[in-house]
C-alpha positions as CSV (number, residue, x, y, z in Angstrom):
1,M,39.5,40.7,-41.9
2,D,36.4,42.7,-40.8
3,N,35.8,42.9,-36.9
4,K,32.5,44.5,-37.1
5,N,30.7,41.7,-38.7
6,E,32.2,38.9,-36.6
7,K,30.8,38.1,-33.2
8,I,32.1,35.2,-31.2
9,F,29.1,35.0,-28.9
10,S,26.4,37.3,-28.2
11,R,22.9,37.2,-26.9
12,K,20.3,39.7,-25.5
13,R,20.6,40.4,-21.9
14,I,17.5,40.4,-19.8
15,K,17.1,43.8,-18.3
16,L,15.1,44.1,-15.1
17,P,13.1,47.4,-14.7
18,Y,14.6,49.8,-12.4
19,I,11.8,50.8,-9.7
20,E,12.4,54.2,-8.4
21,I,10.6,55.6,-5.5
22,K,10.6,59.2,-4.8
23,G,13.0,60.2,-2.0
24,L,14.7,56.6,-2.0
25,K,16.6,56.9,-5.2
26,N,20.0,55.8,-3.9
27,N,19.2,54.4,-0.5
28,K,21.2,51.2,-0.3
29,N,19.4,50.0,3.0
30,F,16.0,50.0,1.1
31,R,17.5,47.9,-1.5
32,K,18.9,45.5,0.9
33,I,15.5,45.3,2.7
34,I,13.7,44.6,-0.6
35,K,16.3,41.9,-1.6
36,I,15.9,40.3,2.0
37,I,12.1,40.4,1.6
38,A,12.3,38.7,-1.8
39,I,14.6,36.0,-0.7
40,L,12.3,35.3,2.3
41,M,9.2,35.1,0.0
42,I,11.0,32.7,-2.2
43,A,12.1,30.5,0.8
44,I,8.5,30.6,2.2
45,I,7.0,29.5,-1.3
46,V,9.8,26.6,-1.5
47,L,8.9,25.4,1.9
48,K,5.1,25.6,1.3
49,I,5.7,23.5,-2.0
50,A,8.0,21.1,-0.1
51,L,5.3,20.6,2.8
52,N,2.4,20.1,0.4
53,A,4.5,17.3,-1.2
54,T,5.5,15.5,2.0
55,I,2.6,15.9,4.3
56,P,0.3,13.3,2.3
57,I,3.2,10.8,2.6
58,V,3.8,11.3,6.3
59,D,-0.1,11.3,7.0
60,E,-0.4,7.8,5.0
61,Q,2.6,6.3,6.9
62,C,1.1,7.4,10.2
63,R,-2.2,5.8,9.6
64,T,-0.6,2.7,8.3
65,M,1.7,2.3,11.4
66,A,-1.2,3.3,13.8
67,K,-3.3,0.5,12.4
68,S,-0.4,-2.0,12.4
69,I,0.6,-1.2,16.1
70,A,-3.2,-1.2,17.2
71,T,-3.9,-4.5,15.5
72,K,-0.6,-6.2,17.1
73,I,-1.4,-4.9,20.5
74,S,-5.1,-5.7,20.5
75,N,-4.3,-9.3,19.4
76,D,-1.5,-9.6,22.0
77,E,-3.6,-8.3,24.8
78,A,-6.6,-10.4,23.9
79,T,-4.5,-13.5,23.7
80,K,-3.0,-12.8,27.2
81,V,-6.4,-12.2,28.8
82,M,-8.1,-15.3,27.2
83,A,-5.2,-17.6,28.3
84,N,-6.4,-16.9,32.0
85,Y,-9.8,-18.5,31.2
86,E,-11.4,-21.8,30.2
87,Y,-14.4,-22.5,28.2
88,E,-16.2,-23.7,31.5
89,D,-15.5,-20.1,32.9
90,F,-17.9,-18.4,30.1
91,C,-20.6,-21.2,29.8
92,R,-22.4,-23.5,32.2
93,V,-23.7,-26.6,30.9
94,E,-26.4,-28.6,32.7
95,K,-27.0,-32.2,31.9
96,D,-29.7,-34.6,33.0
97,E,-29.2,-38.1,34.5
98,D,-28.8,-39.6,31.0
99,G,-26.0,-37.2,30.1
100,N,-28.2,-35.1,27.8
101,I,-27.5,-31.3,27.8
102,T,-30.7,-29.7,29.2
103,M,-29.3,-26.0,29.4
104,I,-26.4,-23.9,28.5
105,S,-26.1,-20.7,30.3
106,A,-23.5,-17.9,29.8
107,N,-21.5,-16.7,32.8
108,M,-22.1,-12.8,32.3
109,I,-19.9,-11.9,35.1
110,T,-16.8,-13.4,33.6
111,I,-17.7,-12.2,30.2
112,N,-18.1,-8.7,31.4
113,E,-14.9,-8.9,33.2
114,V,-13.1,-9.9,29.8
115,I,-15.0,-7.3,27.8
116,S,-13.7,-4.5,30.3
117,D,-10.3,-5.9,30.9
118,I,-9.1,-6.1,27.3
119,P,-9.7,-2.6,26.3
120,I,-8.0,-1.3,29.4
121,R,-5.0,-3.4,28.7
122,I,-4.9,-2.3,25.1
123,Q,-5.1,1.4,26.2
124,E,-2.3,1.1,28.7
125,D,-0.1,-0.7,25.9
126,L,-0.7,2.0,23.4
127,E,0.3,4.8,25.7
128,K,3.7,3.2,26.3
129,D,6.6,5.3,24.7
130,E,7.8,2.8,22.4
131,N,4.6,2.8,20.6
132,N,4.7,6.5,19.9
133,T,7.6,6.8,17.5
134,F,8.2,5.4,14.0
135,T,10.5,6.0,11.1
136,I,9.8,6.7,7.3
137,K,12.3,5.4,5.0
138,L,13.5,7.8,2.4
139,R,12.6,5.7,-0.5
140,K,8.8,6.4,0.5
141,F,9.2,9.9,-0.7
142,F,10.1,8.8,-4.3
143,R,7.4,6.4,-5.1
């Protein structure tokens, strides 16, 4: 049996070039610093890639949740405010002796109160702490 021609496993190894800087040929601290810098650069690149992938998902979820919360709060507050008023509070109907309507006029004072009251109540409700947090399900990242 000829051992020179038989190889069980062999492959070419990748040889990285050896960088030699004058005066720092055998300086172990310098090599450690270079390795640490290389590891930090790789970590920063990976972090940047991960952030670029997740930020659009988080932004879209924030927009969706903000619209949902704002719509719910505005509907609730408008309903609460309008529950305090009747149709007659907004319009005054004048009739003649025969019961025919002669004039319909708007009560602008009441209408302005409602117009100013609803946004104030919406803003107060939006500023509550319970409306400032939300969760993102992990499955959103894999769509």
